[in-house]
C-alpha positions, 0 to 999 in steps of 0.5 A: 500500500502506498502512503504519501504523507504522515499517518496522523489523520488515519490509522489501519488497526483493529476496532475498539473494544466497544465495536462489534467483532466480525470475522471473515466467516461471519461476513461471508455468511451474511452475504447470501442471496435470498428471495428478498435480495434477488427481488431488489436486484431484479428491480435494479436496486443496489443491495446492501447485505450488511450495515452495522453502525455504532455511535459511541460517546464518553466523557473523552471522545465521540466515535462512530463505527460502520461495517458495510457490505454492498453490491457494485452492480451499477457503474455509478456505485463502482465509480464512487466506491473506487474513490472516496473522501473522508473529512476529519476534524482536528484531533479526529482520526479515521481508522480503517479496519477492513477493505475487502471484496467478495468476488465469485465466492472468494473474500479478497483483502484490498488493503494492499490495493488501497492508496491513501492521501491526506490533504488539507480540506481548506478551500474557502480561506479567502472567504474568511473560513478557517478550518484545520480539517483534513481530507483523507482520500482513499483510492481502491484499485481493481474494483469490478462490476458485480463485486461485493465491497466490504468496508469496516472503519471508525472515526474517533474524535478525542476531546481537547480543552477547546472542545469543552462544550462537547465534553460537557454536552452530547448532540447527535442526530441519527437519520434513518437510511436512504430509501434507495438502498435495500438492506439484508441486515441492518443494525444501529447501536448507540452506546452511552459511556458518559457519566450523565444520562443521555436523552433520546427522542424519536421523531417522524416515525410512522405507523402502518398507515403512514401517520406520524407517531407521537415523539417518544423521549427516553433515557440512557444511563452510563453503560446502556445501549439503544439498538435498532435491528432489522432484517430485509429492510427498506426505509419507506417514506415519501422523500418529496413530501415527508421528513426522514424519521430521525432520533435526536440524542442529547445530554439530558438538560433543559433550555433554562439550564443551558442558558444558565450554563452559557451566560456566565461565559459571555458575562465574563467577556463583557466585563474584561475591558471598557470601550473607552480603554481599548477603542478611544478613537471609536468612542471619539467618533461615537461621541461626535454623533448627536442623533441617537438613530445615526449613532446606532447606525454608525455602531452597526455599520462599523462592526459589520464593515470594519471588522473582518468576519472569520469563521473558525470551524474549530472554535465555533462549537466551543461557544467561548467568545473572543475578548472584544479588545482583541476583536477590535485590535485585530479587526477580525473575529467570528460571529461570537466575537463580532456580536460581543464587540457590537454589544459592548459598543451598544452598551456604551451608547446605552442601547439595550442588546443581548447575544442570541444563539440561532441556527437558520439552516435547521430552524424548523427542527429546533422544537423537534430536537431535544434542548442542546447548545450544540443545536445552534451554529450562529450568533447574532444580536437582539436589540431593543430600541424605541419599543421595538425588537430588532435582530442584527447579524454582525457578520453581514456586509453591505447592509444599510439604513437606520435600524428600522430600515435595515434588512430583516432576518427570517428565523423563528427560534432562538436562545437568549444568552442570559440567565434563566432564559428558555427557548424563545419564538419570535412574533410574526412580523408586518413590515412598515414599508414596501420592499417593492414599490413600482410604477409602470407606464406603457403607452402605444402611439402610432404602433410604437410602444414606450415603456417606463418602469420606476422601482423603489426597493427597500430593506432586504430588497434594497441591499440585494439590488444595490449589490446586484447593480454593483457587481453585475455588467450593465448589459446583463442587467438590461437583458435580465429586465428585457427577459422579464418583460418579454413574459410580462407583456405576453410576447412569449406567446406571439413572438417566441424565438425572437431575439429579445434585444431586437424587441426592446430597442434602446433599453436602458436602466439607471440608478435614480437614487440611493438613500443609505439612511432610508435604505431605499434604492430606486431605478428607472428602466426605459425602452421603445418597442415596435409593435407593442401589442400582443396578437393572438391567432385570431389577429386580436390585439391586446396591451398586457402587463402581468407581473408573474412575480406577484404570483407566489407559486411556491405557496400554490405548489407547496405539498409537504406534509411534515414541514409547514409552509414558511411565509417570508414575502415582502410588502409589495405595491404596484401601479400599472398604467396602459395607454393607447391611441386605439379604441378599447373594450371598456367592459371587458371582464378581465380589464375591469376585474378587481379583487379584495383578499383578506386572508389571516396571513396576507391582504391583497387588493387590486383596483382598476381605473378604465378610460376609453383609451387605457386602463390602470391597476393599483395593487397592494400586497401586505403579508404577515411574515416570519411564521409557519402557516398551520396545516389547518389554515393552509388550503384556504391560504393556497386558494387565496393565492389561486385567486391572485393568480386568476388574472388579479396580478396585472391588467390587459386591454382589448383593442377594438379594430376599426371597420364595420366588420370589427364593430359588428364582431365587437357588438356580437361579443358584447351581447354574448357576455 
């Protein structure tokens, strides 16, 4: 076997005492064809003869063991089995116990045909993400189609002083296996060798009818095991609409106990030094700002933009923040360090704030998990100001505005780093401003259309659009708007395949204004269009403007049964004015149709104004956001969005063509209505 670098990140040795002892005869005996295995292979499914997984935890280490024997009947599986990467953390070792194949009934040791390299797993350092993880690259020569590959390995993570949180608390989520594989023998074992009890909670397991069972919470004392063992097993659940059943293991604790454990760690850091002592120049700038709103904005902007964000993966789980004086001096820190520095700055200007723990990626699952500090992976700041509560991410960049105008962070659950705090749930939110406020003027005179859009973005939308215009080529931006309007004006149905640049002649888009306090970003788009009318197959002409962004297809198409719909839309306001020099049908159904929707989760109105040569629509959309729509309310919520989609998201006008025959056709059409 070829070893190209030192072996400190991996070893080749026998399993630990807590792991199973499986000899060659036992392996060969387990790899037997059966009616069940033959059926899976006939159906084109790969087959796993044996999967024995063990998770072992003690006060000194967390370790995982797996012995697996599976078919290489598919070229894709053969390819992935031949080359594998295993990422190991600092002080974690990947241990190989066995690599073999069963080929035509003969067990062949493949250790000699295995090449191992250890590489740095460091590919994002330029983005401020630091990690001492290593990547163990394993290449196995001469694997053949229809081999049965057998691998037996472990990962052992020995705790250091920096892992004090992992020493004190366990967090492990066991997820039931993929629905792709069929298993002859499947076994999972969790071993608690810690001094403290481990709680475990089963979630999203189902009965024979597919109904989710009530979660179970049980406990394991030191030396006790939890075991799942199945024969001829396929994990059935609907991957598109259901959550895979899982079991959450965590050191038995409550949210209040956890808050009381972590709060002193932060309180000690807050008291290390005063801002006046370690940041006199910053204090001088703060003191020079007399307006409180502007002083708060300056404080947030300073920490977000003048202190570089570094995510240190090895230290993040430690939850022990860097001292604010160090963060200020070095002008860099992770989310904990930046949040603590911002809190110390806000303490100086007498603005109430506190550090909170969040996990945006698994926010929905937090109430399904057991209480654990290791559930959280990010730290932000909660600010109470003028009777309102705001959440600020100190690691964000290119955020602007007074605090009420800054971007809104969507999440539901958080743990405040204070004594005697439980898990908190944010209240639903209503925006006081419009994320999009747009006016559209589209006039057609002498077969030439002139189109003008003036759009003001605010909050998250302003921050995003500001970055977009800064980082994107102007031609690309114009093409993006042209493409959007190609569908909005319905040209996709009468001139599809036409070069869009030839339709929107002399299209230009410019920044009109950028107010950094109000966080409002206004742009204007102008274009001229020859033949501005959409023409159907009967040669009827229409001016149309239907902005499909107003139709929330994510809500209309949502079908998940276990995850509620997450409501996170902006307030939107539109005025669309269509004008022509032709006579129009002022009584056409969709031209005059209006709507009023008062759903518990959003209000939507569309109002029309029609003249002999044009029409206008005024749309106002105000959702209640940052909440999950309860299942009992969802169908009514979905149907309300269907109403929006039923021609209430824009306006069209029908042209009455000149000539006696056309007038007769129009009169006949009116009598039929």
